[in-house]
N, C-alpha and C positions, 0 to 999 in steps of 0.2 A: 480602589485601583491604586497604582504606584503613582505618587503626586509627582509632576514634573519639576525640575530644579533649575532650568536654564541653562545646563551645563553644554548642551548641545546648540545653543544660541548660535547663528551665523557660521555653523558647519555646514558643509557640502555632503551630501551621502547620495552615492551612486547606488540606485536598487535594482535588481533586476528582477523581473516578474512582479513589478509594483502597480499593476494596473487594478488588482483584485487581491483579497484573501490576505494571508499574513503579510506579504511585502508591503500591500496597501495599509495595513494596520501599525506598522512599524514606521511608515511614512508618516502618517498623521500624527503620531506621536511624538517625533522629532520634529513636525510641523509646528506643534505647540509649545515649543521653545522658539521658534523662528529660526529653523534651520532652512538651508537650501535642498531641495530635493529633485534628484534625476530621477524620472521615472522612464526605466530603461525596458520597454515590454513589447510585445508583438500586434496588442489589439488597438488598432486605430480607428476601424469601425465596429460598431455593435455587433456583438456574436449573438447567435440565436439560442445559444444555451448558455451561455457564460455572462455573467454581470460584468459592466463596467468596461472603459477604454482607457488610455493613457490620457484622453484630454479630460475625461471626467474625473477620474484620479486627481489630475493636475488641479482641477476646480475646487475638489474636496482639500487639497494641501493648502490652497491659498486661502481657502474658508477658514481654516484651521490656525493661521497665522503664519505660514512659511512661504516660501517662495518656490514654484516649481518649474520644471524643464522636461515636457513630455519628448521622448525620443523614440522612433519606432526602431526596435532592436531585436534580432533575432540572435541571441547569444553563441548560435552556430557560425555567424558570419563575422570573421574578423574586421571587415571594411565598416560592416554597421558599428560594431563597438567602438571600433576608433574612431568614427565620425562623432558618436555621442560622446566619448571621452572629451574630444577636442571641444565639442559645444559647451560642455559643463565647464571646462577650464577657461574658454573665453567669456562665457555668461558670469560666473560666480568667483574666478579667479584661482581654480583650483580644487582638488578632491581631499575631502578628509577622511571618509569611511566609504567602505565598500560593503555592500550587503549582497551575497550571494545566496539570492532567494529562488531563483526560477529553476523548475525541476519537472521530470517527466516519470509518469510511473506506469507500469504495466505488470501486474502479479501472476504471471504465467510459467510456466516449468519450461526446461529447456526445449523440449520438443514442439510445446504449443508457441514458442515465440518467434514471430517472423523476424528475420534479420533486419526488416525496415524497422521494426520497434527497438531491437537491439542498439542499432545505429543513433536512434532518437533518444534514448535515454543516455548512452555514452556520450552522445554529441551535446547534449545539454546539461545534463549533472556532472560529468567528469570533465569533458574538454571545456565546455561552456564558462564553468567554475574555473578553471586553470587559465584559458585566454583572457577572459574579464580581468581576473586578477594580474595576470602579467603586463596588461596594458593600462591598467590603474594604478600598479605599485609605482613607477616613476614618480606621481604625481603625489602618491602617500607619503614618500620619502621627503618631499618637501614640507608636508603637513608639520603642524605643531601637535596634534591628537590624532596621529594615524591609527586605521584600525581596519580589519578585515573581519567581516563574522559571516560563516557559512553556516546555513539552515540544514545541518546534518548530523547524523548520530553518531554516538560513542562507538569506536570499532570493535563492536562484539562479535568474536569469533566463533562464538556457538553455531554449530552446522545447522540447526534448526532454523537460522535466518537466512540461510542459502539454499536449503533444499527444495524450497517451493517457487523461488522466483530469483534463480542465481544472478541472471541479467540484471534485474532492478538492484538487488544488492551490490554486486560490483560497482555499478553506475553510482548508487549513491555514497557507497564507501568510498568511491574515488573523490568526493568532495571532501570527506573526513580526512581523508589522506593528503589532501592539498593543506590541510589544517596543522598536521602532523608536520609536513615536510617545511612549509614555510613559515612557522610558527620559529623553528629552529633557525631556518635560513636568515630571517629577519629579525632574530631576537634583538633586543636594545633600540630597534629602528621602527618596527611595527608590530602591533599587537593583532595576534591572528588567533580566533576562536571559533568554537562551533557551538551552535544551540539547538536543542532538540524538545519537542513537547513531551510531559509526562503522560498526558491523556491523548486522543483523538482530538483534533480542530475542526470545527465546522467550517470547511471551505467546499468550493464546487468539486475539487478532487475526492474529498470524503463523502460526499453526497453520491460520488460515481461508483466508489467502492463499497458503499453500504446501503444504497437505496433511500427510500423515504424514512425509513423509522431509525435512522442513523443519528440525527442531529441532536435528539435528547441526551444521547450517551456523549456528546462532545462538550468541550469548553470553548469560548469564542477565541477569536484570532487576538483579542486584547490580552490576554495571559502572554502571548509570545511577544507582542509588543512591548508590554510593561517588561519582561525579562530582557529583552534586546536592548533597551534604554538602559537599563542598570548595566548592562555588560558594557555596551559603548561609551558610558560614563566613566569607566575605568581609564588608569593611565596606561601608557603602552609597555610598561613591563608587566601586564597582568596578561599573560600571552599562554597558548598551549594547551588551552583547558577545555575541554568536552563536557558542556554544560548542559543542565536540564532545568527547564522554564520554572517548575514549581521550587526546587532548590535554590535558585538564583533569587528567587522572591522572599523565600523563607529568610535568607541572609540578609534581606532587606528590610524584614519586620514585619511582612505582609502574613496575617493569619488567616484571614477570612478568603477561602478559594471558590466559596458558591458563588461569589460575585462574578465569577468568570463563566459559571456553568450555564449552558442554554438553557436546562430546565434544573434549576436548584434542588438538591435533594435526590435528583435520580442517581444511579449507578453510573460511572464513567468507564470509557472504553481505553485500557491502556493502549499506548501507541506502540509501534513495531520498534525492535531492537534492544527493548528493556528487559525485563524480567518475565513477563509473560510469554507462553509459547504460542505460534500460530494457531494451533488447534484449539486453545483456550480462548484465544481473542475471537475466531470464527463462532465459537460456542455461545459466548457471551453477548456478540451481536445478535445472534438468531433469538436469543432468550428474550431480548427487549425489543424484538419486532422489527430488527435490521435483516437485511440480505445480504451477506458478503460476497464481494465478487471474486475474492481469493480463497474460496474453499478449499482448505489443504487437502492433498489426497491421503488415503488411509496410512498409518503409520507402517514402518517395514515389519513390526510386530504382526501387523493384520495381513501381511501379504502372504500367500499361501505359498509353500515350497514347490519346485516343479518336481514333475513325477507324482507316482504313487496312486493309490485307488481314484482320488479326486480327479486329478488330471486325467486319468484314463478314463473317467465317465465324460469329462468335457470334451474329449477328443472324439468320443463317440457322438455326443450331442451334436458338434459341430458337423459331424457327418451325415447327419439327416437332418439339417437346416435346409429350408428351402423358402422362396417367395410364396409358396400356397400356405406353408405353416405359419409364415408371418401375417399373411392377409388374414388367415382366421383366428388368429392370437390377439395380434395389436396389443402387446405388453411387454413391459422391461422388468426384469427379475433381479432381484440382490439377494443373494444367498447367504448368511451368516451363519457359518459352521463351527461347532465348538469340538470337543473331544480330540483324538488321536491325530486327526487330519484337519485340523482347524484353519478358518481363515475366511477371506472373503471373496465371492464369485460373482460375476455376473452373466445373465441370458438376456441378449436383445432380442425380441420377437416383434420388434415395431417398425424396424427399417430395413429396406434393402432384403437381402437374402438371410437377414440374421447374423448374429454373431453371438460368441460367447468365450468367456476366459477369466483371469484371475484379476481381483481388484474390483471396486466398485465400478458401475455401469458409467458412461461418457455424460449421461443426463441422468436427472432424478428418476429413481426406480417408482414404478406404479405399484410394485409389491415387494416388501421384504419379507423373505422365509428364514427363520431361524430354527436350527435343528443341529443335533449330534451328527458328525460327519459320516459315522455308520450308517444312520437313518437314510441319509441323503442317497447313499450308495445302493441303499434297498429299496428306496423308492423310484430311483432311475433304472432300476433292474426289473421291475414291475413286482418286487416282493411286497410292496408296502404302497398302497394309495395315499393320495395328498389329504384326501378327506378322512380317511381313517386314521392318518399321523396326526391331522388336527383335532379330532374328536378324543384321541387316547392322549393327548397332550405333548405328543411327541415332537409337533410341529407348532409353530407359532408364527401367525401371519399378521403382518401390519400392510394395511393398505386394500387394495382390491381383492376380495374373496372369490369373485369370478374368474379372475385369471388363474387362481390355483386350481380350479376346475378344469380350465383349459388346457393346463399343462399336463393333466393325464391325456390329451390326445397325442403330444409329443412323446410322452413315455410308451404310448401304445404302440408308435412307430419304431421306437429304438428296442422295444420287446423284439419286434419282427427281425430287427437287425441283429438280434442275438447279442445284446450286450454282454 
């Protein structure tokens, strides 16, 4: 761990979202120097699913050697932020450092994201960061070592970081854009920087995104606390940087990063917005026992083109779907087609009156059938039965074999419909 140097002794840090996770870890690191910590967060009463409150965090800060001021703050509420800022100034005489840590996350696509979630992410990540900075900056300008640190990523404009969760990326990048603009606006007066983890950090949010198996692929929040401590110890002319925790600590001489691992020696999951693509992240999580909540949709190369024989086949399939077919089948199919008309298609014979179309099914398929697109057309026109296709090696089946047999009943109906 990075050793404390005492550089933050007597400094007052205003930290949003400091009741748990990375925010609290940064608070405790500074507290060991004897810093004053304003814990600005919403949780005043114990939460049934999330650990800690502003008051338990305050107790830990004081036990570590710092002074604490717990404040109930929803950073979407200007009045609550203003009151907390005034309380901090009254109690500690000013504010030296602002850590914009509070954040909301929802990794869904445009059509799946309710506006309530969009408003929440923009309200906390972007507006909340901007508003808190705006209200604290007048006091930072009076400080001898003023600094704003936003826990936000480098502005990586690769479209892969937008396509699966545009709203979240816009909101999170809003925090980074605050760094870009305010660093230049207050150059020579206030240091403004961003810090982001190289790997996933074990927090309540990460447990939500990855399930029970995610922890062993993470580092603890201590690595972000150490990196933040190193950044906040810099002079005010150290500004406008988009920093990664591991790089910061390497510059400080840290070489042993296993000390930060939840399970030393286990492969680590890279964080968002750096080098790994979303598809690779999801695959790595699954390989090591986690269940990603942000499963990316198939890439555009897997999306079948509209029109053509396969689209015509699925149009015919949709024409014979009914509640009776669904009731007698109770299966969700995914077809991975290769060849001239390759692509991914689905057939839902499990809910309602059934549905079919391009792409992966909305929920996990019960059976995945892989074959050449020409054999698929033959199969649904009655010229090739699934069982014969399987026995001859033309069809590969992963999942419930009985559902492949049940599919023949649907094909029989389609034959009568003269596909």
